[in-house]
N, C-alpha and C positions, 0 to 999 in steps of 0.2 A: 545420680540422675542428671541427664543433660537435656538441653532444649535447643533445637535449631530453628531460628525464626525464618519464615518464608520471605518476609519483607524486612529489608535492612539497608542502611546506608554504610558504605565502606568508609574506612578511616580516611579523613581528609574531606569527605563530602563530595567527591568528584563523581561517584557512581551510586545510584540507588537501585536495588534489585527488588522487583515485585514478583513474588513466587505464586501469587494467587490471582485474583481478578482486580483490576484497577477500574473503579467506577467513578466517572467524572460527571457531576451534575451541573457544572458550570461550563466554562469555556477553556479549551486547550489551545494555547497560543504557541505556535512553533515559529521561532524567529528566523528571519532570512539568513541563509547560509548554514542552517542546522542540517546535520546529516541524519537521515532516517534509513536504517538498515532492516533487513528481514522481510520487507514487503516484496510481493511478486512484481515482476516487470513483464509487460506485454512485449511481444515480438515487434521489431521495427516495421512501421507501415510507411511506405514511400508516399510523398506528396502526390495527390491526384493530378493527373494531366488529362482527365476526362474532357472530351469535347461534346459529349451528348449525355442525356439522362441515363441511358442504359449503361454506359461505361462508369458513370458516377455511382450508380446503384451497385455495380460490381465492386468498385473500390470501397464503398461504404460497408458492404457486407463482409469484405475481407478484414476491415478494421474491427467490426463486431466479432468476427470469428476469433481474432487474436485477443481481444479483450475478454471474451468468454474463456478461452484456453488459459489465460493468466489468472482467472478467478475473480475478475472485476465485475462481471455481469453474470447473473444466474442463467443457467441453460434451460431452465423450465419456468 
């Protein structure tokens, strides 16, 4: 009989694999310079050059559309 653990730390301690749910009830601190992979990225949004409110609304709505498409904001 064999058993494969879902959660384990590889030899040397450089990598820990979580195969289930990681529940944190405290604080997760991510140090400056740490790399985070696997998260979605929103499309590039150019800096606004709007000179009136109508143009600013257009730029802002374009940003919202890109954030929704990347999955950062719910669509409903």
